[in-house]
N, C-alpha and C positions, 0 to 999 in steps of 0.2 A: 333716452330722450331725456333734454331738459325740462322741470320744471317753469313753465311762464306763470308768474302771480296775477290774478285777476282778482280785482276787489268787487264782490257782487253786493255788499252792501256799506253803508259808513251813517254811524248813529253818533251825534254830536254827544260828548257826556261835558262833565262839570269841569270849568276853567281851563276852557277851550283845549279838550282833549277830544278824540274821535275814537272810537270802535270802528276796529276794520275787520270786517267778515270776506274771508279770503276764497274763492276755490276748494281751494284743498281742506276746507273745514276748520281751520285755524280763525282765531278771536286775536287781533294785535291790539295794541293801546299805543296811539299815537298824541304824544304832545306839542301841539301846535305851536305855546309859547314864543318859542325862539323866533321861529318863524313871522309871526306877527310883530317881532322888533324888529324884524328888517325895513318896514316901512313900505313907501312905494306902492307897488300893487295888492299887497298885502295887508293894507292900510283900510279900507272898508270892514274887513274881516274882522278888526279889533272892536266892533260894535256884536255885543253877543248876540242881537237878534241878526245880525246879518250872517253871521258865522254860523248860527242853529239853521237858520230858513235857509239859506242857500247852499246847505251844505246838501251834497248829492254823489253820484256817481256818473261818471262821463267816463270816455275812454278808457274804461277797464280800471279805474281808479278811482278815490277819493276826490272831489272837485267843488270846487263853487262856482255856479252859475251866476256869472257876470250879468249878463242880458236878461235870465228870466225868462228863456224860453226854450231850454233846455239843447243849446246849439252848442255841439262837441268843439267848434272852432271858437267860440267865444265863451271861456270856463277859465278859470284857475284850478289845472289840475298838479297832481304831485305825482313824482315817480313811483311805481307801481315794485319795482323791483328793491328802490332801496325803502321804499316801507316795510316790504316783504322782511328785508334781511336788518332792517334794523330796530324795529320794532317788536316790544315784547309780548310774548305769547300771554293772554289773561282767560281767567273763565269768563264765557258769556254773561254780560249783567242781565240780558233777559231772560235769564235761566232762574234768576233770584224772583223775579217778577210774577212765577207762576207760582 
């Protein structure tokens, strides 16, 4: 059976990065800066507060809650398979906090 990655938690890091906690226990780091440079639907996320405050998990992946009501049909979400396959595995930054 092939593993289908699911993001369980997404935590904004420094400088438009995201720590992604996957269902297999791995933690991966995504750098969103290239995405934000595209503009268009990604333009609001260039605001650091919007980027951090609207970041959530919807549709089993990292997403930004556009409407503010956690509607999985009204969000900007990232492909969980692409994230899983391209983002490097990192040490959980929350482990350092304890």
